[in-house]
C-alpha positions in Angstrom: 3.0 -47.3 -83.9 5.9 -49.6 -84.7 7.0 -52.6 -82.6 10.5 -54.0 -82.7 10.8 -57.6 -81.6 13.7 -60.0 -81.5 15.7 -62.2 -79.1 17.6 -60.8 -76.1 20.9 -59.4 -77.3 19.7 -58.8 -80.8 20.3 -55.1 -80.5 16.8 -53.7 -80.0 17.8 -51.4 -77.1 20.9 -50.3 -79.0 18.8 -49.4 -82.0 16.4 -47.4 -79.8 19.4 -45.5 -78.3 20.7 -44.7 -81.8 17.2 -43.5 -83.0 17.1 -41.2 -79.9 20.6 -39.8 -80.3 21.7 -41.4 -77.1 24.4 -43.4 -79.0 26.0 -43.1 -82.4 25.9 -45.7 -85.1 29.2 -47.3 -86.2 28.0 -46.9 -89.8 25.1 -45.5 -91.8 23.1 -42.4 -91.1 20.0 -41.6 -89.0 17.7 -38.8 -90.1 15.0 -37.2 -88.1 12.7 -34.8 -89.9 15.5 -34.1 -92.4 18.1 -33.6 -89.7 21.2 -35.9 -89.7 21.6 -37.0 -86.1 25.2 -37.9 -86.6 26.1 -34.3 -87.3 24.8 -33.1 -83.9 27.3 -32.0 -81.2 26.8 -33.1 -77.6 24.8 -30.0 -76.6 22.7 -30.1 -79.8 21.9 -33.8 -79.2 20.8 -33.0 -75.7 18.6 -30.2 -77.0 17.2 -32.6 -79.7 16.3 -35.2 -77.1 14.7 -32.7 -74.8 12.6 -31.2 -77.6 11.8 -34.0 -79.9 12.0 -37.4 -78.1 10.1 -38.9 -75.2 11.6 -42.0 -73.6 10.0 -44.7 -71.5 12.2 -47.5 -70.2 11.5 -50.8 -68.5 12.6 -49.3 -65.2 10.9 -46.0 -64.5 14.0 -44.1 -63.3 12.0 -41.7 -61.1 14.0 -39.6 -58.7 12.9 -40.9 -55.2 13.4 -37.6 -53.4 10.9 -35.8 -55.7 7.2 -36.1 -55.9 5.4 -37.5 -59.0 4.6 -33.9 -60.0 8.2 -32.8 -59.7 9.4 -35.9 -61.6 7.1 -35.2 -64.5 8.1 -31.5 -64.5 11.8 -32.3 -64.5 12.4 -32.1 -68.3 10.7 -28.6 -68.3 12.8 -27.4 -65.4 15.9 -28.5 -67.4 14.5 -26.5 -70.3 14.4 -23.4 -68.2 10.7 -23.2 -67.7 9.4 -21.4 -64.6 8.4 -23.7 -61.8 4.8 -22.6 -62.0 4.5 -23.2 -65.7 6.4 -26.6 -65.5 4.2 -27.9 -62.7 1.0 -26.8 -64.4 1.9 -28.8 -67.5 3.1 -31.7 -65.3 -0.3 -31.7 -63.5 -2.1 -31.8 -66.9 -0.1 -34.9 -67.9 -0.6 -36.6 -64.6 -4.4 -36.2 -65.2 -3.9 -37.5 -68.7 -2.4 -40.8 -67.3 -5.0 -41.1 -64.6 -2.9 -40.0 -61.7 -4.1 -36.5 -61.0 -4.6 -37.2 -57.4 -1.2 -38.8 -56.8 1.0 -35.8 -57.8 2.3 -35.1 -54.3 3.3 -38.8 -53.6 7.0 -39.8 -53.9 7.8 -42.7 -56.2 8.2 -45.1 -53.3 4.6 -44.5 -52.4 3.4 -45.5 -55.8 2.7 -49.0 -57.3 4.7 -50.3 -60.2 2.0 -49.5 -62.6 1.6 -46.0 -61.2 5.4 -45.4 -61.4 5.4 -46.4 -65.1 2.4 -44.0 -65.7 4.4 -41.2 -64.1 7.4 -42.0 -66.4 5.1 -41.9 -69.4 3.8 -38.5 -68.3 7.4 -37.3 -67.9 8.2 -38.6 -71.4 5.3 -36.7 -73.0 5.4 -33.4 -71.0 7.7 -31.8 -73.5 5.3 -32.5 -76.4 7.8 -34.6 -78.3 7.2 -35.8 -81.9 8.5 -39.3 -81.2 8.0 -41.7 -78.2 10.6 -44.4 -77.8 9.6 -47.1 -75.3 12.0 -49.9 -74.3 10.1 -52.8 -72.7 7.8 -50.4 -70.9 5.6 -53.2 -69.5 8.5 -55.7 -68.8 8.4 -55.3 -65.0 4.6 -55.3 -64.6 2.1 -58.1 -64.0 0.0 -59.0 -67.0 -3.1 -57.0 -66.0 -1.1 -53.8 -65.2 1.0 -54.3 -68.3 -2.1 -54.5 -70.5 -3.4 -51.2 -68.9 -0.1 -49.4 -69.5 0.0 -50.6 -73.1 -3.5 -49.4 -73.7 -2.6 -46.1 -72.2 0.4 -45.8 -74.5 -1.7 -46.7 -77.5 -4.4 -44.1 -76.6 -1.8 -41.3 -76.1 -0.2 -42.3 -79.4 -3.5 -41.8 -81.2 -4.7 -38.7 -79.3 -1.4 -36.8 -79.7 -0.5 -38.1 -83.2 2.9 -39.4 -82.1 5.3 -41.5 -83.9 5.9 -44.4 -81.4 8.6 -47.1 -81.5 8.0 -49.8 -78.9 10.6 -52.5 -78.1 8.8 -55.5 -76.6 9.1 -59.2 -75.9 5.3 -59.3 -75.6 4.2 -60.6 -79.0 0.5 -59.9 -78.1 1.3 -56.2 -77.6 3.5 -56.2 -80.8 0.5 -57.6 -82.7 -1.6 -54.7 -81.7 0.8 -52.2 -83.3 0.5 -50.8 -86.8 3.8 -52.4 -88.0 6.2 -55.0 -86.6 9.9 -55.3 -87.4 11.9 -58.4 -86.4 15.6 -57.7 -85.6 17.6 -60.8 -86.1 21.3 -61.3 -87.0 21.8 -57.6 -87.4 19.0 -57.4 -90.1 15.5 -56.1 -89.9 12.5 -57.8 -91.5 8.8 -56.9 -91.5 6.3 -59.2 -89.8 2.5 -59.0 -90.3 1.1 -57.8 -86.9 -1.9 -60.2 -87.3 0.4 -63.2 -87.4 1.4 -62.4 -83.8 -2.1 -62.2 -82.3 -3.0 -65.0 -79.9 -5.6 -66.3 -82.3 -3.2 -66.6 -85.2 -2.4 -70.1 -86.4 
């Protein structure tokens, strides 16, 4: 579980977009499991994102006209799965994030923390190898943010994910396995324990 920290405007979100084949880099190469992402065409990149990457953003981007269950199932619908199979898998993931009883609620009927849990379930419903999370707790109060971070950390462990987390919260960064500081276009490693509240 890798945290990326740095000042606003340092390029953290851009880096995440490049890692997830949402944007192309202006130089250099990105490899994922031996595959050069820069060589992918538009359709291949979309297929790569649907199969290999789960995304969680600061804003949940749930579709308001659909239920939580349908929002989670959406990537599987797009993959061509049957409605029955997609919604069964979505229900499993809603249970996994503690929202098994909220599947038929629309996003506007859910709290901010619940909406972010739904977006996390949607990110993982396709069984990706990598989770990319861009300020996933940025819009939440401290207690809810802590609960969402703990959930991400547990799912990371349970499903043996590679997780890359962009965060301004140094306390959360300090609880990750590795921390990289992005500053002036360069990356440097920071000891996670140096970011903990008790450090110094």
